[in-house]
C-alpha positions as CSV (number, residue, x, y, z in Angstrom):
1,X,149.5,143.5,120.5
2,X,148.5,143.5,116.9
3,X,148.8,140.2,114.9
4,X,149.7,140.6,111.2
5,X,148.3,137.5,109.5
6,X,150.2,136.7,106.3
7,X,147.8,134.7,104.3
8,X,148.5,132.5,101.3
9,X,146.1,133.3,98.5
10,X,144.4,136.2,96.9
11,X,146.6,136.8,93.9
12,X,148.8,139.8,94.4
13,X,148.3,140.8,90.8
14,X,144.5,140.9,91.1
15,X,143.2,143.8,93.3
16,X,139.7,142.5,93.4
17,X,140.7,139.0,94.5
18,X,143.1,140.5,97.1
19,X,140.3,142.7,98.5
20,X,138.0,139.7,98.6
21,X,140.6,137.6,100.4
22,X,141.2,140.3,103.0
23,X,137.5,140.9,103.7
24,X,136.7,137.2,103.9
25,X,139.4,136.4,106.4
26,X,138.6,139.5,108.5
27,X,134.9,138.5,108.6
28,X,135.8,134.9,109.5
29,X,138.1,135.8,112.3
30,X,135.7,138.5,113.7
31,X,132.8,136.0,113.6
32,X,135.0,133.6,115.5
33,X,135.3,136.1,118.3
34,X,138.6,137.7,117.5
35,X,138.2,141.5,118.2
36,X,138.3,143.9,115.3
37,X,141.6,145.8,115.4
38,X,143.5,143.0,117.1
39,X,144.7,141.7,113.8
40,X,145.6,142.8,110.3
41,X,145.3,140.6,107.2
42,X,148.2,140.7,104.8
43,X,147.3,139.0,101.5
44,X,150.4,137.4,100.0
45,X,149.4,135.5,96.9
46,X,151.3,132.3,96.2
47,X,152.8,130.1,98.9
48,X,156.3,131.1,98.1
49,X,155.4,134.8,98.3
50,X,153.6,134.2,101.6
51,X,156.8,132.5,103.0
52,X,158.9,135.4,101.8
53,X,156.6,138.1,103.1
54,X,156.4,136.5,106.5
55,X,160.2,136.2,106.7
56,X,160.6,139.9,105.9
57,X,157.8,140.8,108.4
58,X,159.4,138.7,111.1
59,X,162.8,140.2,110.6
60,X,161.5,143.7,110.7
61,X,158.8,143.3,113.4
62,X,158.3,146.3,115.7
63,X,157.2,146.4,119.3
64,X,153.6,145.2,119.9
65,X,153.4,143.6,116.5
66,X,153.5,139.8,115.9
67,X,153.6,138.4,112.4
68,X,152.1,135.0,111.8
69,X,151.9,132.9,108.6
70,X,148.7,131.1,107.5
71,X,149.1,128.6,104.6
72,X,147.7,125.4,103.3
73,X,149.5,122.3,104.6
74,X,149.0,120.7,101.1
75,X,149.2,117.3,102.8
76,X,148.6,115.4,106.1
77,X,150.5,116.9,109.0
78,X,152.3,114.5,111.4
79,X,155.0,116.8,112.8
80,X,154.5,118.3,116.3
81,X,156.1,121.5,115.1
82,X,154.4,122.9,112.0
83,X,157.8,124.3,110.7
84,X,158.9,120.7,110.4
85,X,156.0,120.0,108.1
86,X,156.7,123.1,105.9
87,X,160.4,122.6,106.0
88,X,162.9,123.9,108.6
89,X,164.8,126.0,106.0
90,X,161.7,128.1,105.6
91,X,161.8,129.0,109.3
92,X,163.2,132.5,109.9
93,X,165.7,132.7,112.8
94,X,163.8,133.2,116.0
95,X,160.3,132.3,114.6
96,X,158.3,130.1,116.9
97,X,155.8,127.3,116.3
98,X,153.0,129.7,117.4
99,X,153.8,131.9,114.4
100,X,152.9,129.3,111.8
101,X,149.4,128.1,111.3
102,X,148.1,125.6,108.7
103,X,144.8,125.1,106.9
104,X,144.9,121.3,106.8
105,X,145.1,120.1,104.2
106,X,143.7,123.1,102.4
107,X,141.1,125.9,102.9
108,X,138.5,123.8,101.1
109,X,138.3,121.5,104.2
110,X,136.7,124.4,106.0
111,X,133.9,124.6,103.4
112,X,133.2,120.9,103.9
113,X,132.9,121.6,107.6
114,X,129.8,123.8,107.0
115,X,127.9,122.1,104.2
116,X,124.8,124.2,104.8
117,X,126.5,127.5,104.3
118,X,128.4,126.1,101.2
119,X,125.1,124.8,99.8
120,X,123.4,128.2,100.5
121,X,126.2,130.0,98.6
122,X,125.8,127.8,95.5
123,X,122.0,127.6,95.7
124,X,119.6,125.2,94.1
125,X,121.0,122.1,92.5
126,X,123.9,121.9,95.0
127,X,124.5,118.2,95.8
128,X,125.5,118.3,99.5
129,X,125.8,114.5,99.5
130,X,128.8,114.8,97.3
131,X,130.8,116.5,100.0
132,X,133.2,114.5,102.2
133,X,131.4,112.7,105.0
134,X,134.7,111.9,106.8
135,X,134.7,112.8,110.5
136,X,138.3,113.8,110.2
137,X,138.4,116.3,107.3
138,X,142.1,117.0,107.9
139,X,142.7,113.5,106.6
140,X,141.2,114.3,103.2
141,X,143.5,115.2,100.4
142,X,143.2,118.6,98.6
143,X,142.4,116.9,95.4
144,X,139.5,115.1,96.9
145,X,138.2,118.1,98.7
146,X,138.2,120.3,95.6
147,X,136.9,117.5,93.4
148,X,134.0,116.9,95.7
149,X,133.1,120.7,95.7
150,X,133.2,120.7,91.9
151,X,131.0,117.6,91.7
152,X,128.5,119.0,94.2
153,X,128.2,122.4,92.4
154,X,128.5,121.4,88.7
155,X,124.8,121.8,88.1
156,X,124.4,125.1,90.0
157,X,123.8,128.5,88.3
158,X,127.1,129.7,89.7
159,X,128.9,126.9,87.9
160,X,131.3,124.3,89.3
161,X,133.5,125.3,92.2
162,X,136.5,127.4,91.2
163,X,139.1,128.3,93.8
164,X,139.7,131.8,92.4
165,X,136.1,132.7,91.8
166,X,134.4,131.1,94.8
167,X,136.7,130.4,97.7
168,X,136.7,133.8,99.5
169,X,132.9,134.4,98.9
170,X,132.3,131.0,100.7
171,X,134.8,131.8,103.4
172,X,132.9,134.9,104.2
173,X,129.7,132.9,104.9
174,X,130.8,129.7,106.7
175,X,130.3,129.3,110.5
176,X,133.7,129.5,112.3
177,X,132.3,127.3,115.1
178,X,131.7,124.5,112.7
179,X,135.2,124.8,111.2
180,X,136.8,124.9,114.6
181,X,134.9,121.8,115.7
182,X,136.0,119.9,112.6
183,X,139.6,121.1,112.4
184,X,142.1,120.9,115.3
185,X,144.4,123.2,113.3
186,X,141.6,125.8,112.8
187,X,140.9,125.5,116.5
188,X,144.6,126.2,117.2
189,X,144.6,129.3,115.0
190,X,141.4,130.8,116.5
191,X,142.4,130.1,120.1
192,X,145.8,131.7,119.4
193,X,144.2,134.8,117.9
194,X,141.8,135.1,120.8
195,X,144.6,134.7,123.4
196,X,147.0,137.3,121.9
197,X,144.2,139.8,121.4
């Protein structure tokens, strides 16, 4: 079984960013113990494009291929079925809850889960204390997560955090074990990928 992971992000109009996104997620999953070759990263760009690409992939899926969708939740998640959070009209006929995975509330929560790797990426002058100290990172809003990263990195040589410029480079360095420990939804995703591989 090969899982095609349709990922929000990467900018479909930017080949460099698309390549960075693909490499970063591949590295993250492999370091999390998902075997190389068990999955394929499909970079989709904007959330609306990710939803559309997943729908097409689901409708045209072939034997031994399982498409899944990975997007930011963009808010707290209370529904048991992730499709209820995203909106049932977005759910293609026959798609199951195991085919939708969420970065709660956004990918930046994963960077807060590994402050050492994030600090190492930015280098000297990074203010680790500015990062969220909340035990439940999934309860922190996207605005606060991104704002804290910008504050922590504003005096660094790389400049203040910028999602397009920095996110995939950081993703390629953070420790999946720390992310899984801090995020039940990341744990759900990694366990799913390990099981189906």
